[in-house]
C-alpha positions as CSV (number, residue, x, y, z in Angstrom):
1,M,-26.7,-7.9,2.0
2,G,-24.9,-5.7,-0.4
3,Q,-21.8,-6.7,-2.3
4,G,-18.6,-6.3,-0.4
5,T,-20.1,-7.0,3.0
6,M,-19.9,-10.1,5.2
7,Q,-22.1,-12.8,3.9
8,R,-23.0,-14.1,7.3
9,L,-23.4,-11.8,10.3
10,M,-22.1,-13.2,13.6
11,Y,-23.2,-11.8,17.0
12,K,-21.4,-12.3,20.2
13,I,-22.1,-10.8,23.6
14,G,-19.0,-9.5,25.2
15,K,-15.5,-8.9,24.0
16,T,-14.1,-11.1,21.2
17,T,-10.7,-12.7,21.6
18,E,-7.9,-11.7,19.3
19,K,-8.2,-15.0,17.4
20,E,-12.0,-14.5,16.9
21,H,-11.3,-10.9,15.7
22,L,-8.8,-12.1,13.2
23,I,-11.2,-14.8,11.9
24,L,-14.0,-12.2,11.5
25,D,-11.6,-9.8,9.6
26,F,-10.5,-12.7,7.4
27,M,-14.1,-13.7,6.6
28,D,-15.0,-10.1,5.9
29,G,-12.1,-9.8,3.5
30,L,-13.1,-13.0,1.7
31,S,-16.6,-11.8,1.2
32,R,-15.3,-8.8,-0.8
33,T,-14.8,-8.9,-4.6
34,I,-11.3,-9.0,-6.0
35,K,-11.9,-5.4,-7.3
36,D,-12.8,-4.3,-3.8
37,R,-9.8,-6.0,-2.3
38,I,-7.5,-4.3,-4.8
39,N,-9.1,-0.9,-4.1
40,F,-8.8,-1.3,-0.3
41,G,-5.2,-2.6,-0.6
42,L,-3.7,0.2,-2.7
43,L,-3.0,3.6,-1.0
44,P,-2.3,6.6,-3.1
45,L,1.0,8.1,-2.0
46,K,2.5,11.5,-2.7
47,L,6.2,10.9,-3.1
48,P,8.3,14.0,-2.6
49,V,10.5,14.9,-5.6
50,I,9.5,11.8,-7.5
51,G,5.9,13.0,-8.2
52,D,6.7,16.7,-8.7
53,V,6.8,16.5,-12.5
54,P,5.3,14.0,-14.9
55,Y,8.6,12.8,-16.2
56,R,12.4,13.5,-16.3
57,I,14.9,12.8,-19.0
58,F,18.5,11.8,-18.3
59,K,21.1,11.2,-20.9
60,T,22.8,8.5,-18.9
61,M,22.1,6.2,-16.1
62,E,25.0,7.8,-14.2
63,E,23.3,11.2,-14.6
64,Y,20.1,9.7,-13.1
65,R,21.9,8.1,-10.2
66,N,23.6,11.3,-9.4
67,W,20.3,13.2,-9.5
68,A,18.6,10.6,-7.3
69,E,21.4,10.5,-4.7
70,R,21.4,14.3,-4.5
71,T,17.6,14.9,-4.6
72,V,15.5,11.9,-3.5
73,P,15.0,11.4,0.3
74,R,17.0,8.4,1.6
75,Y,13.9,6.9,3.3
76,L,12.5,6.2,-0.2
77,G,15.3,3.8,-0.9
78,Y,17.0,5.8,-3.7
79,Y,20.6,5.9,-2.5
80,H,24.0,4.5,-3.5
81,R,25.1,1.8,-1.1
82,N,28.8,1.7,-0.4
83,D,29.8,-1.8,0.8
């Protein structure tokens, strides 16, 4: 079999249990190379506002924090927390 595929095929007639399905998924993952696991594990994400320009320059950390609080969506985790 090619690289990155299960080393041993298992056949079962009928529906597998959840535990059997998890074991097969785990074995499939273990049969992959580290490079394949990294490639499958990383998802390219388009982050609004953050990825719009290659870089930004701020004179102070306070200036950056103000920009982030005003501009970056809260769901990305860039917000000032008031305790």
